[in-house]
N, C-alpha and C positions, 0 to 999 in steps of 0.2 A: 577505491574504485567502486562505482555504483553498479551493482548487478541489476539487470532488469528482470523482474520476476514474471512479467507478462509482455507479450508482443503488442505492437500497434494494432494488428488485426484483432487480437483478443480483446483489447480495450475498446475498440470501435464496436465490436459485436456486443460487448457488455453495455455500451452506451446506446445501442440500437441506432448506430450512425451509418448511413450509406453514402456519405460524400467525403471528399478529401479536404474540404476547406479548413478544418480545424486540426489537421494532422500534426502540425508543428506544436500547437498548444497541447494536444493530447500527449505528445512525446515528452513535453516538459512535465506533465502530470505523471506520466509513467516513471520518469526519473525521480521525481519528488516522492511519490508513493513508495517506490522501491527502496529509496533511501530511508524513509520513515520506518518501513518494515524491517530493513536491515538494522537500523539503530535500535529498534525495540527488541529484536532477537539478538541477544548479545553473542559474541564470538565464543563465550564460555560454554555454550550448549553442547559443543562437539559436533553439531550438525553443520555440515558444509554443503551449501546449496550452490549448484553450478548450472545456472540456466543455459549457459552456452555449451555445456557438455552433459546433456540429460542422461547419458549412459553411466556417468559417474554417480550422480545422485539427482534424480528428477526433483523439481520443485514440488513440494507437497500441495495437494489441492487446496488445503486451508490457507497456505501462504499466498497462492495465486488469488483466491477469493478475497482475502484481506486486502491485497494490493488493488484488486478491481473495485472493491468497496471504497477505498480511499480515492481512487481516480474518479469514480462517480461523484463522490462528495466534492472533490475539487472542481469538477466540471459544472456541477449544479450550483455550488456556492462560490462563485468567482470573486465576489467582493465581501469583505468583512461586514458584519452587522454591528454598526457603531452605536445603536440605540440600546444594546443590552450588554453591560459590562460583565455579567455573570456567565460562566461557562454553562452551556445547556446540559440538560439531564442526559442527552444522548451521548455525551462525551464522558469518558472516564479519566482515570489518573493518566497524566501525561498528555491530556487533551486529544487523545485518539478516540474515535467512536467506539462505544462499548462492543459493538459487533466485531470490530477489527481486533480488539483486545481479546475477546472470547476465542477467536480463531487462532491467534498467535500465542496465547498464553502457554500452551503445552510445549512450545518451542523455546521458551525463554527461561533463562536462569537469572533471577534478579541479582544485581550487583549494587554495592554501595559506592557512591562516588563522592 
């Protein structure tokens, strides 16, 4: 199950968007970014995030911000750059942006697969 760490309204505010034309696309980005964040934060951390029940455990601000950064990246860079086969310096291990990793790292327990 994909937990959405941000709402559509939060994502649109982050993107400075005041129209509804891209709502379906942004919802796809919310799902993809939330899934990437959830995959990076392994279940072994003991941290249970419940966006649908904030009274249980609210989503930490760093997790929300990491999700918003990914959504912004997805929205801005909709097409892959085929002219450069090397992963850019702004991306770290696992090909997530370094800023996202910096925000999520305290919530992660690395696992060997």
